[in-house]
C-alpha positions in Angstrom: 43.5 149.4 191.0 44.7 145.9 191.5 45.6 145.1 195.5 49.5 143.6 195.7 48.3 139.8 195.9 46.2 140.7 193.0 48.4 142.2 191.0 50.8 138.6 192.2 48.4 136.6 190.6 47.6 137.9 188.1 51.4 138.5 187.2 51.3 134.3 187.5 48.3 133.9 185.4 50.0 135.6 182.2 53.3 134.2 182.7 51.5 130.7 182.2 49.0 132.2 179.2 52.1 132.6 177.8 53.9 130.2 178.0 50.4 127.5 177.7 48.9 129.2 175.1 45.6 129.1 177.5 44.7 130.6 180.1 45.8 128.4 183.0 44.1 125.9 185.3 42.3 126.6 189.1 45.4 124.3 189.9 47.9 125.4 187.4 47.5 129.2 189.1 47.4 127.5 192.8 51.1 125.7 192.1 51.8 129.5 190.6 51.0 131.2 193.2 51.7 128.6 196.6 48.1 129.1 197.2 46.3 125.6 198.1 42.2 126.0 198.5 40.5 126.3 195.2 37.4 128.2 196.2 40.5 131.3 197.3 41.8 130.9 193.6 38.0 131.5 192.8 37.7 134.2 194.9 40.5 135.7 193.2 39.4 135.3 189.8 36.5 137.0 190.7 37.6 139.9 192.2 40.0 140.4 189.4 36.6 140.2 186.9 35.3 143.0 188.6 38.6 145.1 188.4 38.4 144.5 184.7 41.8 142.5 184.1 39.6 138.9 183.5 36.7 138.0 181.6 34.2 135.3 181.8 34.2 133.3 178.4 31.0 130.9 179.4 32.6 128.1 182.0 36.0 129.2 181.0 38.5 132.8 181.6 40.4 135.4 179.6 42.8 138.0 180.1 41.3 141.7 179.3 42.8 143.1 176.4 45.3 145.5 177.9 45.4 149.3 175.4 49.2 149.4 175.8 50.4 153.1 174.9 53.2 154.3 173.3 54.4 158.5 172.9 54.4 159.8 169.5 57.0 161.5 169.4 57.4 162.8 166.4 58.3 162.9 162.3 61.0 160.5 161.3 62.2 161.4 157.5 62.5 158.9 155.2 64.2 161.0 152.6 65.9 164.2 153.7 66.6 164.3 156.9 64.6 166.8 159.3 64.8 168.9 163.0 63.6 166.0 165.4 60.6 166.9 167.8 60.5 166.0 171.3 56.8 165.2 171.9 53.7 165.9 170.0 51.3 164.7 173.1 50.0 161.9 170.9 49.8 158.3 171.8 49.5 155.0 169.7 48.2 152.0 170.5 50.1 149.1 170.8 48.9 145.6 168.7 48.9 143.1 171.5 51.7 141.2 169.4 54.2 144.6 170.3 53.4 145.1 173.1 55.1 141.4 174.8 57.9 142.9 173.2 58.0 145.3 176.5 61.0 148.5 176.8 61.4 151.8 175.7 59.4 151.8 172.4 57.7 155.2 170.7 56.6 155.9 167.6 57.3 158.4 164.8 54.9 159.0 161.4 56.9 158.8 158.4 57.1 161.4 155.9 59.3 160.4 152.8 58.9 158.1 150.2 63.2 156.6 150.6 62.0 153.4 152.0 59.2 152.5 150.1 61.2 149.5 148.7 60.7 148.4 152.3 57.2 148.8 152.7 57.4 151.5 154.1 55.4 154.4 152.9 54.6 158.2 153.5 52.1 158.5 156.6 53.1 154.9 158.5 53.4 155.1 161.7 57.3 153.2 162.4 57.6 151.7 166.0 61.2 152.3 167.3 62.8 150.5 170.0 65.5 153.1 171.4 68.9 151.7 171.2 72.1 153.2 171.2 73.2 149.6 169.1 71.7 147.9 166.0 73.1 145.1 164.0 74.0 146.0 160.2 70.8 145.6 158.1 68.3 146.6 160.8 66.3 149.2 159.8 67.1 152.1 162.1 66.1 156.3 163.3 69.5 157.8 163.6 70.5 161.3 164.7 72.7 162.9 162.0 75.2 165.9 163.9 73.2 168.8 162.3 71.0 167.1 165.0 68.0 166.2 162.4 66.7 162.6 161.9 66.7 159.9 159.3 64.7 156.6 158.8 67.2 154.1 157.1 69.1 150.8 157.2 71.7 150.5 158.5 74.6 149.0 156.6 78.2 148.2 157.2 80.5 148.8 154.4 84.0 148.5 154.5 84.8 149.4 158.1 82.3 152.3 158.4 78.6 151.9 158.9 76.6 153.6 156.6 72.6 154.5 156.3 70.8 153.0 152.9 67.5 154.4 151.6 65.6 151.8 150.6 64.9 153.6 147.4 67.1 154.2 144.6 66.5 157.8 143.7 68.1 158.4 147.6 71.5 158.5 148.5 73.4 156.5 151.2 74.5 159.0 154.1 78.0 158.4 155.3 78.0 161.5 157.9 78.6 161.1 161.5 75.4 159.6 163.0 73.8 158.1 166.4 71.2 155.5 167.1 68.1 157.0 168.1 66.6 153.1 167.9 65.5 150.5 166.1 62.6 150.0 164.0 60.1 146.8 165.9 57.1 147.8 163.8 55.5 149.4 161.1 51.8 150.4 161.4 49.4 152.0 158.4 45.9 152.8 157.9 44.8 152.3 154.2 42.2 154.7 153.7 
């Protein structure tokens, strides 16, 4: 567990690393945190390494890889709509590139083939950022009037929004629906 000051310094280091693309220098950390002494910065770096937040790489430092997890909340049909599950109790480890998106992200396991032309297969995990709005063309998870959910692409046809599959064997859904969220990533394990 980090102290409040250690968390503040670690947040500054993360921001500098994100902006510069590499671990900041002691002077950059000092300027960002308002600490003037290089010895104080080195002491904080050592404490952060002892707590597992930083790694020592030769004469340099780097951030320890953080494993951000999101809940696996159910199965989303890519085909006929099914009833929505609240939680399966499992968690999914997010890749680092997705962890930066932040927000309310959950995972669903795909069941069906209606999105196969968008390269989303049966058994894939789709990562959804919860949202009540999306732009036409985005892939979304939507809750239909009967409480079931489905994974489709949101399209605007004339004056109405329609859920469109990415497989010609399935028909678009024009029934009333409410967005659960939009797709921000797909994870697949090759067998």
